[in-house]
DRENMAR-341856 format. One record per residue (C-alpha): residue number from 1; residue in three letters; x, y, z. Coordinates in nm, 2 decimals. Layout:
  resi  resn       u       v       w
   NUM   ALA       X       Y       Z
...
This chain:
  resi  resn       u       v       w
     1   UNK   -0.95    0.57   10.78
     2   UNK   -0.62    0.70   10.62
     3   UNK   -0.64    1.04   10.43
     4   UNK   -0.64    1.02   10.02
     5   UNK   -0.26    1.06   10.03
     6   UNK   -0.20    0.76   10.23
     7   UNK   -0.42    0.55   10.03
     8   UNK   -0.23    0.25    9.83
     9   UNK   -0.14    0.29    9.50
    10   UNK   -0.27    0.63    9.48
    11   UNK   -0.07    0.73    9.22
    12   UNK   -0.05    0.44    8.99
    13   UNK   -0.46    0.44    9.03
    14   UNK   -0.44    0.79    8.90
    15   UNK   -0.24    0.69    8.59
    16   UNK   -0.43    0.38    8.49
    17   UNK   -0.76    0.60    8.50
    18   UNK   -0.58    0.86    8.29
    19   UNK   -0.48    0.59    8.05
    20   UNK   -0.83    0.46    8.01
    21   UNK   -0.91    0.78    7.93
    22   UNK   -0.71    0.84    7.62
    23   UNK   -0.79    0.46    7.55
    24   UNK   -1.18    0.54    7.53
    25   UNK   -1.12    0.81    7.25
    26   UNK   -1.36    1.05    7.12
    27   UNK   -1.74    1.06    7.05
    28   UNK   -1.86    1.04    6.69
    29   UNK   -1.96    1.40    6.60
    30   UNK   -2.25    1.46    6.36
    31   UNK   -2.04    1.63    6.06
    32   UNK   -2.40    1.78    5.97
    33   UNK   -2.43    1.98    6.32
    34   UNK   -2.35    2.31    6.37
    35   UNK   -1.99    2.31    6.58
    36   UNK   -2.20    2.45    6.88
    37   UNK   -2.40    2.13    6.88
    38   UNK   -2.07    1.90    6.90
    39   UNK   -2.00    1.72    7.20
    40   UNK   -1.68    1.93    7.33
    41   UNK   -1.88    2.25    7.27
    42   UNK   -2.25    2.19    7.32
    43   UNK   -2.28    2.31    7.67
    44   UNK   -2.07    2.65    7.60
    45   UNK   -2.18    2.75    7.25
    46   UNK   -1.90    2.98    7.07
    47   UNK   -2.13    3.18    6.85
    48   UNK   -2.07    3.52    7.07
    49   UNK   -1.70    3.44    7.15
    50   UNK   -1.48    3.71    7.02
    51   UNK   -1.18    3.63    7.28
    52   UNK   -1.21    3.29    7.37
    53   UNK   -1.08    3.18    7.72
    54   UNK   -0.75    3.03    7.71
    55   UNK   -0.62    2.82    8.03
    56   UNK   -0.24    2.89    8.07
    57   UNK   -0.19    2.81    8.40
    58   UNK   -0.39    2.58    8.63
    59   UNK   -0.39    2.45    8.96
    60   UNK   -0.53    2.10    9.06
    61   UNK   -0.61    1.98    9.37
    62   UNK   -0.79    1.62    9.42
    63   UNK   -0.77    1.25    9.41
    64   UNK   -0.66    1.02    9.19
    65   UNK   -0.92    1.12    8.91
    66   UNK   -0.75    1.47    8.94
    67   UNK   -0.48    1.30    8.75
    68   UNK   -0.69    1.23    8.45
    69   UNK   -0.79    1.60    8.48
    70   UNK   -0.48    1.72    8.45
    71   UNK   -0.38    1.46    8.18
    72   UNK   -0.68    1.57    7.97
    73   UNK   -0.66    1.98    8.01
    74   UNK   -0.24    1.90    7.90
    75   UNK   -0.38    1.71    7.58
    76   UNK   -0.66    2.02    7.50
    77   UNK   -0.44    2.27    7.59
    78   UNK   -0.08    2.17    7.50
    79   UNK    0.08    2.51    7.65
    80   UNK   -0.09    2.51    7.96
    81   UNK    0.08    2.48    8.30
    82   UNK   -0.13    2.24    8.48
    83   UNK   -0.02    2.16    8.84
    84   UNK   -0.14    1.86    9.05
    85   UNK   -0.15    1.80    9.41
    86   UNK   -0.31    1.45    9.51
    87   UNK   -0.48    1.46    9.82
    88   UNK   -0.62    1.70   10.03
    89   UNK   -0.47    1.65   10.38
    90   UNK   -0.16    1.83   10.38
    91   UNK   -0.10    2.12   10.11
    92   UNK    0.25    2.27   10.06
    93   UNK    0.27    2.66   10.22
    94   UNK    0.31    2.76    9.83
    95   UNK    0.23    2.58    9.49
    96   UNK    0.54    2.55    9.24
    97   UNK    0.45    2.87    9.09
    98   UNK    0.38    3.22    9.26
    99   UNK    0.01    3.19    9.34
   100   UNK   -0.06    3.51    9.09
   101   UNK    0.07    3.34    8.80
   102   UNK   -0.24    3.10    8.83
   103   UNK   -0.60    3.20    8.61
   104   UNK   -0.79    2.96    8.85
   105   UNK   -0.79    2.62    9.11
   106   UNK   -0.98    2.31    9.04
   107   UNK   -1.08    2.13    9.37
   108   UNK   -1.20    1.77    9.32
   109   UNK   -1.28    1.61    9.68
   110   UNK   -1.24    1.27    9.70
   111   UNK   -1.57    1.10    9.84
   112   UNK   -1.42    0.83    9.97
   113   UNK   -1.32    0.97   10.29
   114   UNK   -1.68    1.09   10.35
   115   UNK   -1.81    0.80   10.30
   116   UNK   -1.58    0.50   10.41
   117   UNK   -1.61    0.13   10.25
   118   UNK   -1.93   -0.04   10.32
   119   UNK   -2.04    0.21   10.52
   120   UNK   -2.34    0.25   10.36
   121   UNK   -2.37   -0.10   10.25
   122   UNK   -2.38   -0.23   10.66
   123   UNK   -2.71   -0.02   10.77
   124   UNK   -3.02   -0.16   10.82
   125   UNK   -3.26   -0.07   10.54
   126   UNK   -3.54    0.06   10.79
   127   UNK   -3.29    0.26   10.99
   128   UNK   -3.32    0.59   10.91
   129   UNK   -3.15    0.73   11.22
   130   UNK   -2.85    0.54   11.14
   131   UNK   -2.85    0.68   10.75
   132   UNK   -2.90    1.02   10.91
   133   UNK   -2.58    0.96   11.14
   134   UNK   -2.36    0.87   10.84
   135   UNK   -2.50    1.19   10.62
   136   UNK   -2.34    1.40   10.96
   137   UNK   -2.06    1.21   10.97
   138   UNK   -2.01    1.27   10.59
   139   UNK   -2.06    1.63   10.60
   140   UNK   -1.80    1.70   10.89
   141   UNK   -1.57    1.52   10.69
   142   UNK   -1.61    1.70   10.35
   143   UNK   -1.61    2.01   10.57
   144   UNK   -1.28    1.95   10.70
   145   UNK   -1.16    1.82   10.33
   146   UNK   -1.26    2.13   10.17
   147   UNK   -1.12    2.36   10.46
   148   UNK   -0.77    2.20   10.38
   149   UNK   -0.84    2.17    9.98
   150   UNK   -0.92    2.55    9.97
   151   UNK   -0.59    2.69   10.17
   152   UNK   -0.48    2.92    9.87
   153   UNK   -0.80    3.03    9.82
   154   UNK   -0.85    3.14   10.15
   155   UNK   -0.50    3.33   10.18
   156   UNK   -0.48    3.40    9.83
   157   UNK   -0.80    3.50    9.70
   158   UNK   -0.76    3.21    9.42
   159   UNK   -1.05    3.22    9.16
   160   UNK   -1.15    2.85    9.30
   161   UNK   -1.40    2.57    9.12
   162   UNK   -1.51    2.30    9.33
   163   UNK   -1.59    2.01    9.13
   164   UNK   -1.92    1.84    9.28
   165   UNK   -1.92    1.46    9.41
   166   UNK   -2.05    1.22    9.11
   167   UNK   -2.40    1.09    9.17
   168   UNK   -2.48    0.71    9.12
   169   UNK   -2.68    0.65    8.80
   170   UNK   -2.93    0.45    9.00
   171   UNK   -3.09    0.37    9.34
   172   UNK   -2.88    0.05    9.48
   173   UNK   -3.13   -0.03    9.70
   174   UNK   -3.38   -0.07    9.42
   175   UNK   -3.60    0.10    9.14
   176   UNK   -3.90    0.10    9.35
   177   UNK   -3.77    0.21    9.67
   178   UNK   -3.82    0.60    9.78
   179   UNK   -3.63    0.81    9.55
   180   UNK   -3.60    1.14    9.79
   181   UNK   -3.47    0.96   10.09
   182   UNK   -3.11    0.94   10.26
   183   UNK   -3.17    0.55   10.23
   184   UNK   -3.10    0.58    9.84
   185   UNK   -2.74    0.65    9.76
   186   UNK   -2.82    0.86    9.46
   187   UNK   -3.00    1.10    9.70
   188   UNK   -2.73    1.07    9.97
   189   UNK   -2.49    1.18    9.75
   190   UNK   -2.71    1.48    9.58
   191   UNK   -2.74    1.58    9.96
   192   UNK   -2.38    1.63   10.00
   193   UNK   -2.34    1.80    9.68
   194   UNK   -2.59    2.02    9.85
   195   UNK   -2.42    2.08   10.14
   196   UNK   -2.12    2.11    9.97
   197   UNK   -2.24    2.41    9.78
   198   UNK   -2.34    2.53   10.09
   199   UNK   -2.01    2.50   10.26
   200   UNK   -1.87    2.72    9.93
   201   UNK   -2.06    3.05   10.08
   202   UNK   -1.80    3.07   10.36
   203   UNK   -1.55    3.15   10.10
   204   UNK   -1.47    3.40    9.86
   205   UNK   -1.39    3.38    9.45
   206   UNK   -1.53    3.03    9.51
   207   UNK   -1.81    2.86    9.25
   208   UNK   -1.96    2.50    9.27
   209   UNK   -1.87    2.32    8.94
   210   UNK   -2.14    2.07    8.87
   211   UNK   -1.97    1.79    8.72
   212   UNK   -2.32    1.59    8.75
   213   UNK   -2.44    1.84    8.48
   214   UNK   -2.17    1.79    8.26
   215   UNK   -2.17    1.41    8.27
   216   UNK   -2.57    1.39    8.25
   217   UNK   -2.54    1.62    7.92
   218   UNK   -2.23    1.39    7.76
   219   UNK   -2.42    1.07    7.90
   220   UNK   -2.33    0.90    8.25
   221   UNK   -2.32    0.57    8.08
   222   UNK   -2.02    0.65    7.89
   223   UNK   -1.83    0.81    8.20
   224   UNK   -2.01    0.66    8.51
   225   UNK   -1.80    0.39    8.73
   226   UNK   -2.10    0.30    8.95
   227   UNK   -2.17   -0.02    8.74
   228   UNK   -1.84   -0.15    8.81
   229   UNK   -1.70    0.01    9.12
   230   UNK   -1.84    0.10    9.46
   231   UNK   -1.98    0.39    9.46
   232   UNK   -1.82    0.60    9.73
   233   UNK   -1.48    0.55    9.49
   234   UNK   -1.64    0.88    9.32
   235   UNK   -1.44    0.83    8.97
   236   UNK   -1.50    0.75    8.61
   237   UNK   -1.49    0.43    8.47
   238   UNK   -1.13    0.27    8.42
   239   UNK   -0.91   -0.02    8.42
   240   UNK   -0.70    0.08    8.68
   241   UNK   -0.73   -0.27    8.89
   242   UNK   -0.71   -0.49    8.55
   243   UNK   -0.34   -0.57    8.65
   244   UNK   -0.49   -0.78    8.94
   245   UNK   -0.66   -1.00    8.72
   246   UNK   -0.42   -1.15    8.45
   247   UNK   -0.38   -1.48    8.58
   248   UNK   -0.76   -1.57    8.60
   249   UNK   -0.83   -1.93    8.46
   250   UNK   -1.08   -1.74    8.27
   251   UNK   -0.94   -1.42    8.06
   252   UNK   -1.05   -1.17    8.17
   253   UNK   -1.17   -0.84    7.97
   254   UNK   -1.06   -0.46    8.07
   255   UNK   -1.35   -0.29    8.20
   256   UNK   -1.33   -0.02    7.90
   257   UNK   -1.39   -0.31    7.61
   258   UNK   -1.66   -0.41    7.78
   259   UNK   -1.84   -0.06    7.88
   260   UNK   -1.68    0.12    7.62
   261   UNK   -1.64    0.47    7.78
   262   UNK   -1.54    0.75    7.68
   263   UNK   -1.40    0.97    7.98
   264   UNK   -1.21    1.20    7.73
   265   UNK   -1.47    1.37    7.58
   266   UNK   -1.66    1.43    7.88
   267   UNK   -1.33    1.57    8.08
   268   UNK   -1.26    1.77    7.77
   269   UNK   -1.64    1.91    7.78
   270   UNK   -1.56    1.99    8.19
   271   UNK   -1.24    2.18    8.08
   272   UNK   -1.48    2.35    7.82
   273   UNK   -1.71    2.45    8.07
   274   UNK   -1.47    2.57    8.34
   275   UNK   -1.33    2.75    8.09
   276   UNK   -1.68    2.93    8.02
   277   UNK   -1.74    3.00    8.42
   278   UNK   -1.38    3.17    8.41
   279   UNK   -1.50    3.39    8.11
   280   UNK   -1.77    3.51    8.28
   281   UNK   -1.60    3.56    8.61
   282   UNK   -1.35    3.78    8.38
   283   UNK   -1.67    3.97    8.18
   284   UNK   -1.47    3.85    7.85
   285   UNK   -1.68    3.94    7.52
   286   UNK   -1.97    4.04    7.74
   287   UNK   -2.33    4.10    7.57
   288   UNK   -2.51    4.40    7.78
   289   UNK   -2.73    4.43    7.47
   290   UNK   -2.97    4.18    7.27
   291   UNK   -3.15    4.39    6.97
   292   UNK   -3.44    4.19    6.78
   293   UNK   -3.59    4.23    6.47
   294   UNK   -4.01    4.16    6.47
   295   UNK   -4.13    3.97    6.15
   296   UNK   -4.02    3.62    6.13
   297   UNK   -3.75    3.66    6.38
   298   UNK   -3.97    3.75    6.71
   299   UNK   -4.25    3.57    6.56
   300   UNK   -4.36    3.37    6.24
   301   UNK   -4.48    3.58    5.98
   302   UNK   -4.53    3.94    5.89
   303   UNK   -4.79    4.13    6.08
   304   UNK   -4.81    4.37    5.79
   305   UNK   -4.96    4.15    5.50
   306   UNK   -5.11    3.88    5.75
   307   UNK   -5.46    3.90    5.96
   308   UNK   -5.35    3.85    6.34
   309   UNK   -5.59    3.55    6.35
   310   UNK   -5.41    3.39    6.10
   311   UNK   -5.06    3.38    6.22
   312   UNK   -4.86    3.11    6.26
   313   UNK   -4.87    2.91    6.63
   314   UNK   -4.65    3.04    6.84
   315   UNK   -4.53    2.69    6.97
   316   UNK   -4.19    2.55    6.90
   317   UNK   -3.93    2.83    6.88
   318   UNK   -4.09    3.17    6.89
   319   UNK   -4.22    3.04    7.28
   320   UNK   -3.87    2.94    7.37
   321   UNK   -3.71    3.24    7.22
   322   UNK   -3.95    3.49    7.43
   323   UNK   -3.86    3.25    7.74
   324   UNK   -3.48    3.33    7.65
   325   UNK   -3.53    3.72    7.62
   326   UNK   -3.73    3.74    7.96
   327   UNK   -3.45    3.55    8.10
   328   UNK   -3.20    3.76    7.96
   329   UNK   -3.39    4.10    8.12
   330   UNK   -3.35    3.88    8.45
   331   UNK   -3.00    3.86    8.45
   332   UNK   -2.94    4.23    8.35
   333   UNK   -2.93    4.24    7.96
   334   UNK   -3.08    4.54    7.80
   335   UNK   -3.34    4.43    7.52
   336   UNK   -3.38    4.63    7.18
   337   UNK   -3.62    4.61    6.91
   338   UNK   -3.57    4.74    6.55
   339   UNK   -3.81    4.66    6.27
   340   UNK   -3.93    4.80    5.99
   341   UNK   -4.30    4.82    6.04
   342   UNK   -4.55    5.08    6.16
   343   UNK   -4.51    5.11    6.50
   344   UNK   -4.89    5.14    6.53
   345   UNK   -4.97    4.87    6.37
   346   UNK   -4.72    4.65    6.60
   347   UNK   -4.91    4.80    6.93
   348   UNK   -5.18    4.73    6.82
   349   UNK   -5.11    4.33    6.74
   350   UNK   -4.89    4.30    7.01
   351   UNK   -5.17    4.19    7.30
   352   UNK   -5.25    3.90    7.05
   353   UNK   -4.92    3.79    6.93
   354   UNK   -4.76    3.76    7.22
   355   UNK   -5.05    3.63    7.51
   356   UNK   -4.94    3.62    7.85
   357   UNK   -4.66    3.43    7.77
   358   UNK   -4.42    3.68    7.56
   359   UNK   -4.22    4.01    7.64
   360   UNK   -4.44    4.31    7.68
   361   UNK   -4.31    4.62    7.48
   362   UNK   -4.26    4.76    7.81
   363   UNK   -3.94    4.47    7.84
   364   UNK   -3.76    4.64    7.55
   365   UNK   -3.55    4.92    7.69
   366   UNK   -3.54    5.10    7.36
   367   UNK   -3.72    5.10    7.02
   368   UNK   -3.74    5.14    6.64
   369   UNK   -4.00    5.04    6.46
   370   UNK   -4.00    5.29    6.15
   371   UNK   -3.91    5.26    5.75
   372   UNK   -3.53    5.40    5.82
   373   UNK   -3.22    5.17    5.75
   374   UNK   -3.15    4.94    6.00
   375   UNK   -2.77    5.07    6.06
   376   UNK   -2.95    5.42    6.14
   377   UNK   -3.19    5.27    6.39
   378   UNK   -2.88    5.11    6.57
   379   UNK   -2.63    5.40    6.55
   380   UNK   -2.96    5.56    6.71
   381   UNK   -2.98    5.29    6.98
   382   UNK   -2.63    5.27    7.02
   383   UNK   -2.63    5.68    7.16
   384   UNK   -2.93    5.65    7.33
   385   UNK   -2.83    5.36    7.56
   386   UNK   -2.41    5.43    7.56
   387   UNK   -2.31    5.10    7.51
   388   UNK   -2.06    4.98    7.26
   389   UNK   -2.11    4.80    6.94
   390   UNK   -1.88    4.52    7.03
   391   UNK   -2.13    4.46    7.37
   392   UNK   -2.45    4.42    7.14
   393   UNK   -2.60    4.10    6.96
   394   UNK   -2.84    4.19    6.67
   395   UNK   -3.11    3.91    6.57
   396   UNK   -3.26    3.92    6.25
   397   UNK   -3.41    3.66    6.02
   398   UNK   -3.23    3.86    5.66
   399   UNK   -2.89    3.79    5.55
   400   UNK   -2.93    4.15    5.41
   401   UNK   -3.03    4.30    5.71
   402   UNK   -2.74    4.16    5.92
   403   UNK   -2.49    4.26    5.67
   404   UNK   -2.60    4.61    5.65
   405   UNK   -2.55    4.63    6.01
   406   UNK   -2.24    4.48    6.02
   407   UNK   -2.07    4.67    5.76
   408   UNK   -2.20    5.00    6.00
   409   UNK   -2.09    4.85    6.29
   410   UNK   -1.81    4.52    6.27
   411   UNK   -1.80    4.46    6.61
   412   UNK   -2.20    4.40    6.64
   413   UNK   -2.24    4.04    6.70
   414   UNK   -2.56    3.88    6.47
   415   UNK   -2.77    3.59    6.47
   416   UNK   -2.96    3.49    6.18
   417   UNK   -3.04    3.13    5.99
   418   UNK   -3.22    2.86    6.20
   419   UNK   -3.46    3.04    6.47
   420   UNK   -3.41    2.72    6.67
   421   UNK   -3.05    2.75    6.77
   422   UNK   -3.14    3.10    6.92
   423   UNK   -3.23    3.00    7.23
   424   UNK   -2.94    2.76    7.31
   425   UNK   -2.68    3.02    7.19
   426   UNK   -2.80    3.31    7.40
   427   UNK   -2.87    3.12    7.73
   428   UNK   -2.58    2.89    7.78
   429   UNK   -2.31    3.14    7.59
   430   UNK   -2.07    3.26    7.83
   431   UNK   -2.12    3.61    7.70
   432   UNK   -2.40    3.64    7.83
   433   UNK   -2.36    3.53    8.19
   434   UNK   -2.25    3.70    8.52
   435   UNK   -2.07    3.57    8.80
   436   UNK   -2.33    3.73    9.03
   437   UNK   -2.68    3.92    8.97
   438   UNK   -2.68    4.23    9.16
   439   UNK   -2.99    4.49    9.24
   440   UNK   -2.82    4.67    8.96
   441   UNK   -2.87    4.42    8.69
   442   UNK   -3.23    4.33    8.82
   443   UNK   -3.33    4.69    8.72
   444   UNK   -3.10    4.78    8.45
   445   UNK   -3.39    4.83    8.19
   446   UNK   -3.63    5.04    8.40
   447   UNK   -3.28    5.25    8.48
   448   UNK   -3.21    5.29    8.10
   449   UNK   -3.56    5.37    8.02
   450   UNK   -3.56    5.65    8.26
   451   UNK   -3.22    5.75    8.11
   452   UNK   -3.40    5.77    7.78
   453   UNK   -3.67    5.97    7.95
   454   UNK   -3.41    6.23    8.09
   455   UNK   -3.23    6.28    7.79
   456   UNK   -3.57    6.32    7.60
   457   UNK   -3.61    6.63    7.87
   458   UNK   -3.26    6.74    7.84
   459   UNK   -3.34    6.84    7.46
   460   UNK   -3.60    7.03    7.54
   461   UNK   -3.42    7.28    7.79
   462   UNK   -3.09    7.48    7.87
   463   UNK   -2.81    7.28    8.02
   464   UNK   -2.83    7.49    8.33
   465   UNK   -3.21    7.46    8.35
   466   UNK   -3.19    7.09    8.29
   467   UNK   -2.94    7.01    8.53
   468   UNK   -3.12    7.19    8.85
   469   UNK   -3.43    7.06    8.74
   470   UNK   -3.34    6.71    8.82
   471   UNK   -3.27    6.68    9.20
   472   UNK   -2.96    6.51    9.19
   473   UNK   -2.84    6.29    9.52
   474   UNK   -2.52    6.13    9.50
   475   UNK   -2.40    5.91    9.80
   476   UNK   -2.02    5.84    9.86
   477   UNK   -1.87    5.56   10.11
   478   UNK   -1.59    5.32   10.13
   479   UNK   -1.59    4.99   10.03
   480   UNK   -1.33    4.87   10.27
   481   UNK   -1.29    4.48   10.19
   482   UNK   -1.40    4.24    9.98
   483   UNK   -1.70    4.11   10.22
   484   UNK   -1.87    4.44   10.20
   485   UNK   -2.23    4.34   10.10
   486   UNK   -2.18    4.60    9.76
   487   UNK   -1.88    4.46    9.68
   488   UNK   -2.00    4.18    9.39
   489   UNK   -2.14    4.52    9.23
   490   UNK   -1.79    4.70    9.29
   491   UNK   -1.59    4.42    9.10
   492   UNK   -1.88    4.42    8.82
   493   UNK   -1.89    4.75    8.73
   494   UNK   -1.49    4.79    8.75
   495   UNK   -1.43    4.48    8.51
   496   UNK   -1.76    4.54    8.31
   497   UNK   -1.71    4.93    8.23
   498   UNK   -1.48    5.03    7.92
   499   UNK   -1.61    5.36    7.83
   500   UNK   -1.58    5.60    8.14
   501   UNK   -1.29    5.38    8.30
   502   UNK   -0.96    5.56    8.34
   503   UNK   -0.74    5.30    8.25
   504   UNK   -0.94    4.98    8.14
   505   UNK   -0.74    4.75    8.42
   506   UNK   -0.93    4.45    8.56
   507   UNK   -0.93    4.35    8.90
   508   UNK   -0.92    4.01    9.04
   509   UNK   -1.02    3.91    9.41
   510   UNK   -0.66    3.87    9.52
   511   UNK   -0.57    4.18    9.35
   512   UNK   -0.82    4.40    9.51
   513   UNK   -0.77    4.20    9.91
   514   UNK   -0.36    4.32    9.84
   515   UNK   -0.48    4.64    9.75
   516   UNK   -0.70    4.65   10.08
   517   UNK   -0.44    4.53   10.27
   518   UNK   -0.17    4.79   10.13
   519   UNK   -0.40    5.09   10.26
   520   UNK   -0.58    5.17    9.90
   521   UNK   -0.93    5.30    9.93
   522   UNK   -1.24    5.17    9.73
   523   UNK   -1.43    5.44    9.70
   524   UNK   -1.82    5.39    9.57
   525   UNK   -2.10    5.59    9.49
   526   UNK   -2.48    5.54    9.43
   527   UNK   -2.69    5.82    9.22
   528   UNK   -3.07    5.91    9.22
   529   UNK   -3.24    6.17    9.04
   530   UNK   -3.61    6.26    8.98
   531   UNK   -3.67    6.01    8.70
   532   UNK   -3.50    5.71    8.88
   533   UNK   -3.29    5.57    9.14
   534   UNK   -2.93    5.42    8.94
   535   UNK   -2.82    5.20    9.23
   536   UNK   -2.40    5.20    9.26
   537   UNK   -2.26    5.38    8.94
   538   UNK   -1.90    5.47    9.02
   539   UNK   -1.61    5.32    9.18
   540   UNK   -1.27    5.53    9.23
   541   UNK   -0.99    5.36    9.34
   542   UNK   -0.76    5.61    9.57
   543   UNK   -0.42    5.59    9.72
   544   UNK   -0.22    5.84    9.91
   545   UNK   -0.14    5.98    9.58
   546   UNK   -0.48    6.07    9.40
   547   UNK   -0.69    5.84    9.20
   548   UNK   -0.55    5.49    9.08
   549   UNK   -0.86    5.43    8.87
   550   UNK   -1.17    5.59    8.84
   551   UNK   -1.49    5.38    8.65
   552   UNK   -1.87    5.52    8.63
   553   UNK   -2.14    5.37    8.46
   554   UNK   -2.21    5.58    8.09
   555   UNK   -2.63    5.59    8.21
   556   UNK   -2.54    5.90    8.45
   557   UNK   -2.29    6.08    8.19
   558   UNK   -2.37    6.41    8.16
   559   UNK   -2.49    6.48    8.53
   560   UNK   -2.14    6.58    8.61
   561   UNK   -2.12    6.32    8.89
   562   UNK   -1.74    6.26    8.83
   563   UNK   -1.68    6.61    8.88
   564   UNK   -1.86    6.59    9.24
   565   UNK   -1.66    6.23    9.34
   566   UNK   -1.32    6.40    9.21
   567   UNK   -1.41    6.69    9.45
   568   UNK   -1.42    6.49    9.71
   569   UNK   -1.12    6.28    9.68
   570   UNK   -0.95    6.61    9.67
   571   UNK   -1.14    6.74    9.99
   572   UNK   -1.04    6.44   10.14
   573   UNK   -0.67    6.45   10.05
   574   UNK   -0.64    6.79   10.16
   575   UNK   -0.77    6.69   10.47
   576   UNK   -0.54    6.45   10.54
   577   UNK   -0.24    6.74   10.46
   578   UNK   -0.16    6.59   10.12
   579   UNK   -0.02    6.90    9.89
   580   UNK   -0.05    6.72    9.56
   581   UNK   -0.32    6.48    9.41
   582   UNK   -0.26    6.25    9.06
   583   UNK   -0.54    6.12    8.82
   584   UNK   -0.41    5.82    8.66
   585   UNK   -0.50    5.82    8.28
   586   UNK   -0.41    5.54    8.03
   587   UNK   -0.58    5.58    7.69
   588   UNK   -0.75    5.27    7.56
   589   UNK   -0.89    5.20    7.24
   590   UNK   -1.25    5.23    7.41
   591   UNK   -1.24    5.49    7.71
   592   UNK   -1.24    5.81    7.48
   593   UNK   -1.56    5.96    7.68
   594   UNK   -1.31    5.99    8.00
   595   UNK   -0.99    6.14    7.88
   596   UNK   -1.11    6.50    7.97
   597   UNK   -1.23    6.43    8.31
   598   UNK   -0.91    6.56    8.50
   599   UNK   -0.88    6.88    8.24
   600   UNK   -1.22    6.98    8.32
   601   UNK   -1.13    6.95    8.70
   602   UNK   -0.85    7.18    8.67
   603   UNK   -0.54    6.92    8.62
   604   UNK   -0.29    6.94    8.42
   605   UNK   -0.07    6.67    8.23
   606   UNK    0.20    6.50    8.37
   607   UNK    0.40    6.13    8.34
   608   UNK    0.13    5.89    8.40
   609   UNK   -0.18    6.08    8.41
   610   UNK   -0.29    6.44    8.52
   611   UNK   -0.17    6.63    8.86
   612   UNK   -0.31    6.90    9.04
   613   UNK   -0.19    7.15    9.30
   614   UNK   -0.42    7.12    9.65
   615   UNK   -0.31    7.44    9.78
   616   UNK   -0.48    7.61    9.46
   617   UNK   -0.85    7.66    9.49
   618   UNK   -1.07    7.35    9.52
   619   UNK   -1.26    7.21    9.32
   620   UNK   -1.66    7.26    9.38
   621   UNK   -1.93    7.00    9.38
   622   UNK   -2.15    7.10    9.13
   623   UNK   -2.42    7.29    9.26
   624   UNK   -2.74    7.08    9.13
   625   UNK   -2.58    6.78    9.34
   626   UNK   -2.68    6.67    9.70
   627   UNK   -2.36    6.50    9.79
   628   UNK   -2.38    6.29   10.14
   629   UNK   -2.08    6.13   10.24
   630   UNK   -2.12    5.78   10.39
C-alpha cells in the first residue's frame, strides 16, 4: 500500500472536506448560557484567562483531514501562519519558516496506512489470532508513520500535539457483540490510540491530543463519517466524493445535506483545546492558590445561625465543589480559607458538615477565620504564602466581599454567582492545569504549612538564632540535558517563578536543548530544614561568563540559600581559571524580591547586570547551611 502522499486525489479530497466543513456552519448556541458553556469554549472556560493564548504560527502535518484543520484555524485566527504538510512519508529537511518561529506543531496521523482497506472486514469473526496479528501490523505501521511525522520534534524539540485516531461510533459487527475485544473495530481503534499514547513517551515535548474526547463533547453524530465511509478512512463527514455521482438516474443528495454535519464547530473546539494545552505548557496566567469563603460557598447555609443537623444537604454542587478543590490540591494548587466566622464554631462543625467526602481543615494550607475585613485577611495570606495576587482565585457568594478584595488587589481573579459553575471553571480552565505534576507539586500544601510554621518560629527568635536552629541542608547538582529525571521540575520552576527570577525569561524545550548543546549549565538545588523537605527549589543557568538567570521558590526566601548558590557558582568559575563573573539582572514588574541579590553577594553594577572580581575575597557559604555538591 502506498504512502498517504501517493493516494489518488489526496489534495482534492482535503479541499472538498474543507468546503464541506464550511457548508456545515455553526451549531446554534443558547444565548442565555454563559460564554463558557457555548460549544466553542465549553471545554476551555475563559473566566480565569487574563492573557488568552494566541496561535500565531503553527505547523500541521497529516492526511487530507489536516487541510480542514488548517482552513478552520485560518478562519478563526486570520493572522496565524499555518503551514501544512500533507502526507508523512517524506518531510523536507526544514519547514517554510525557521523552526523557532513556530509555537507548536499538530500531527494528525492517517489511520488508513495502519489498517489497509477491508483488512478488518475480511477477517473471520472467530479468528481472534488473526485480529491480533492485524493489530500488531497496525502498530508497526503506526510507529513508522509517527517516527516520520515527528522529525522536527525529534531534531528541534518543537512542542507537538499528536491527534488521536477517530473512534467509530458503533461496533460494526453488532450491538450485542463483545465490547472490549479486538474483533470490535471501536475497541481496535481505541487500543491503537492507547498504543499511540505509549509511543509518545519516547519523545520529548510531545503530548497526546484526545480528539475523541472533544468530538464526544461536541457530539460525534455531527462529525463522524463512519456511517458513510469505511472506518479506516479516519476522517470527518464531508462531500469529497459527491462529484463522482452526479450522472446517476436517481438524483443524489450531498452527504452534508442528509446528515447535517457540524464539522466547523468541532474543529474550532479542537483548536481552542490545543490553545488551552499550549497555555498550560507555557503556564500562562497560572493559578497557584484558590481561596474560598465558607458560608453559602463551601456549604449551603450559615453555621452561625443554624443547627448543624438542620443544614441543607451536601448533595449537588457542594459535593462536586469539594471534590474539585481536592483535585486542585492533588495538582499542586494551594487551598486557603477566608471567612467571617468564629473559628471555634467552624472547627466544631466541620466534621459533621464535611463528613468523609469533604476536605479536612488540614487540606487548606492557610486559614483566616475571624471578623476582620476580608481584604486584610487576604493581605495576610498573600504575605504568608508569598504568592502574587495575580496567581490567586478568590471564591465568595457575596458580591460585596468579592468587590472589597478586588478593590484591594485588582489582579486577583474572583468567582461568585451560580455555584454549580465553579467546578467546571476550576477543573477545566487551562490556568489551573500543568504539563506535568512533580513531587514538589504533590506535596506543596505540606511544604507551605511547614513554611508558615517556620515563619512563626522566626518571629520569636533573633535572626541568627533562628537560622542556626533550622539545620538547613542544601544539595546542588547539574541537570545536563532534558532527559534528566529532574528536568520536568526544572522547567516548571523556571516557567512558573515570577518574584525570585532575575530576568523573567521563560524557556522552551528547544531553547533548553540548544543551551545544553552550547555548553550552558543548569544547576539545580534541593533544600530541607527541620520543618520539611522542600524539594527542588532553585535553578541557576550558568555559562562561562557567570549566571544568566537565577530562579528560586519564594518558599525558602530568608534562608540565605541564594547566597550559598551564588558562592558555589563563584567557586566553580574560579576553579576553572575565570577572573570575572557576571550576574545578569533584568527588572520586571514582579521580580522586586531578587533585585538586591548580587549587591548582597558583593557584586557591583555593570551593563546588563552585576559583576564581581573573582580574585577578591571569596563569598562564604552561610554557616548555617550544609551544602553538598552532587
